[in-house]
C-alpha positions in Angstrom: -0.6 116.5 5.3 -0.6 113.0 3.8 0.3 109.4 4.7 2.4 107.6 2.1 3.0 103.9 1.9 6.0 103.2 -0.4 6.8 99.7 -1.7 9.9 98.6 -3.6 11.4 95.1 -4.3 14.8 96.6 -4.0 16.8 95.5 -0.9 18.9 98.7 -1.2 17.0 101.7 0.2 18.7 103.9 -2.5 18.0 101.5 -5.3 14.9 100.7 -7.4 13.0 97.4 -7.8 9.8 97.3 -9.7 6.8 95.8 -7.8 4.8 92.9 -9.2 1.2 91.9 -9.4 -0.1 90.8 -6.0 2.4 92.8 -4.0 1.0 94.8 -1.1 1.6 98.5 -1.4 0.4 99.2 2.1 -2.0 97.9 4.8 -3.9 99.6 7.6 -4.7 97.1 10.4 -7.4 97.7 13.1 -6.6 95.5 16.1 -8.2 95.3 19.5 -7.2 93.8 22.9 -9.1 90.5 23.3 -8.1 90.1 26.9 -5.1 87.9 26.1 -3.1 89.7 23.4 -3.2 91.8 20.3 -2.9 88.9 17.8 -6.4 88.9 16.3 -7.1 91.6 13.7 -10.5 93.0 13.6 -10.4 94.8 10.2 -7.9 95.9 7.5 -7.6 98.0 4.4 -5.1 96.8 1.8 -3.7 98.4 -1.3 -2.5 95.7 -3.7 -0.8 95.8 -7.1 -3.5 94.7 -9.5 -1.8 94.2 -12.9 1.6 94.6 -14.4 3.4 97.9 -13.5 5.8 99.6 -15.8 8.2 102.5 -15.7 5.8 104.6 -17.9 3.7 105.9 -15.0 1.7 102.7 -14.8 0.8 101.3 -11.4 -2.5 99.4 -11.5 -3.8 98.7 -8.0 -6.9 97.7 -6.1 -8.2 98.4 -2.6 -9.5 95.5 -0.5 -11.6 95.9 2.7 -11.5 93.2 5.4 -13.7 92.6 8.5 -13.8 89.8 11.0 -17.2 88.3 11.8 -18.2 87.3 15.3 -16.4 84.2 16.5 -13.6 84.5 13.9 -9.9 85.2 14.7 -9.1 86.7 11.3 -10.6 89.2 8.8 -12.1 88.2 5.5 -12.1 90.2 2.3 -15.6 91.8 2.0 -15.3 94.6 -0.5 -12.9 95.0 -3.4 -12.3 98.0 -5.7 -10.4 96.8 -8.8 -8.0 98.9 -10.9 -10.9 99.2 -13.5 -13.1 100.9 -10.8 -15.4 97.8 -10.7 -16.6 97.2 -7.1 -17.2 93.7 -5.8 -19.2 92.9 -2.6 -18.9 89.2 -1.7 -16.6 88.6 -4.6 -12.9 89.5 -5.2 -13.2 89.4 -9.0 -16.0 91.9 -9.9 -16.8 91.9 -13.6 -19.1 95.0 -13.7 -19.3 98.4 -12.1 -21.1 96.8 -9.1 -20.9 93.1 -8.7 -22.7 91.7 -5.6 -22.5 88.0 -4.7 -25.2 87.5 -2.1 -28.7 88.7 -1.1 -29.3 92.4 -1.7 -31.9 94.6 0.0 -33.0 98.0 -1.4 -35.2 100.4 0.4 -36.4 103.2 -1.9 -36.6 103.7 -5.6 -34.4 101.9 -8.1 -33.8 103.6 -11.4 -32.2 101.5 -14.2 -31.1 103.3 -17.3 -30.1 100.6 -19.8 -30.6 96.9 -20.2 -31.1 94.7 -17.1 -30.6 91.0 -17.1 -32.0 88.9 -14.3 -30.7 85.3 -14.1 -33.0 84.3 -11.2 -36.4 85.4 -9.8 -37.2 89.0 -9.1 -39.6 89.4 -6.1 -41.3 92.6 -5.2 -42.4 92.7 -1.6 -44.4 95.7 -0.5 -48.0 96.8 0.0 -49.3 96.9 -3.6 -45.9 96.7 -5.3 -45.5 98.2 -8.8 -43.0 97.5 -11.6 -43.2 100.4 -14.1 -41.6 101.0 -17.5 -41.2 104.7 -18.2 -40.0 106.3 -21.5 -38.1 109.5 -20.5 -38.1 110.8 -24.0 -39.5 114.3 -24.2 -41.9 113.2 -27.0 -43.3 110.4 -25.0 -45.8 112.6 -23.2 -44.9 111.2 -19.8 -46.3 107.8 -20.7 -45.5 104.6 -18.8 -46.7 101.1 -18.2 -47.3 99.7 -14.7 -47.4 96.1 -13.7 -49.2 96.3 -10.4 -50.4 93.9 -7.7 -53.3 95.7 -6.0 -54.2 95.5 -2.3 -56.8 92.8 -3.1 -54.1 90.6 -4.8 -55.5 91.5 -8.3 -52.7 91.7 -10.8 -53.2 94.6 -13.4 -51.4 96.0 -16.4 -52.0 99.7 -16.6 -51.2 102.5 -19.1 -50.2 105.6 -17.1 -50.2 109.2 -18.3 -48.4 111.6 -16.0 -48.9 114.7 -18.2 -50.4 117.8 -16.6 -49.0 117.0 -13.1 -51.6 114.3 -12.4 -51.3 110.6 -13.2 -54.3 108.9 -14.9 -54.4 105.1 -15.0 -56.1 103.1 -17.7 -56.2 99.4 -16.9 -55.5 97.4 -20.1 -55.6 93.9 -18.5 -56.3 92.4 -15.1 -56.2 89.0 -13.4 -58.7 89.0 -10.6 -58.0 87.1 -7.4 -61.4 85.3 -7.3 -60.9 83.8 -10.8 -64.5 84.5 -11.8 -63.0 85.9 -14.9 -59.4 84.6 -15.1 -58.5 87.3 -17.6 -60.2 90.7 -17.8 -59.3 92.8 -20.8 -60.5 96.4 -20.7 -61.3 98.7 -17.8 -62.0 97.5 -14.3 -65.1 99.7 -14.3 -66.4 99.2 -17.8 -65.4 95.7 -19.0 -64.9 95.5 -22.8 -64.2 91.8 -23.1 -64.1 89.0 -20.6 -62.9 85.5 -21.2 -63.9 82.6 -19.0 -61.7 80.3 -21.0 -59.2 80.8 -23.8 -58.9 78.1 -26.4 -56.6 78.0 -29.4 -57.3 75.8 -32.4 -54.7 76.0 -35.2 -56.2 76.3 -38.7 -56.2 73.1 -40.6 -54.3 73.1 -43.9 -56.5 72.5 -46.8 -55.7 69.9 -49.4 -53.5 71.1 -52.2 -51.9 73.9 -50.1 
């Protein structure tokens, strides 16, 4: 069984009339009784021509999902799937596989395979949040770098080795909360170098150079 919505611009049921970009191919409305009438739509799903169709089996289209918020008498477009497969949430013109216009909340792990560009701040909120960079190459010996905020608010940069089924951490640099040593380079248990203050003085050019 199937449900088919057929759209043509022809006024003759037996004729043909090619559709144009922006034409609705079909719409499903979800309407509830508001105590007065059935005039206010609660939600809708629309299929719309999303490009220039042709007679050579070319029918670009998109799906748009609409919902009405509390206090509103009409539904707004919330999610769009373009003819390219790009998905837009909060935007009707997505320019990537997933394009979200608004705050986003993730609960769980996020794995990014490729290059990520952040145009604003990235805030990690969790008990001892960790941002790690992991090389999945088989020759990398399960090595990764962790940028970690410990429970005592100490920020650490650690080299992690996951080989052998157990992770071992080697702290390369830490920034203690108490600022007794603003920068601690080495191990948190056996400090190699500590700097109370860093001062850079450029080398003066000698005469004749």
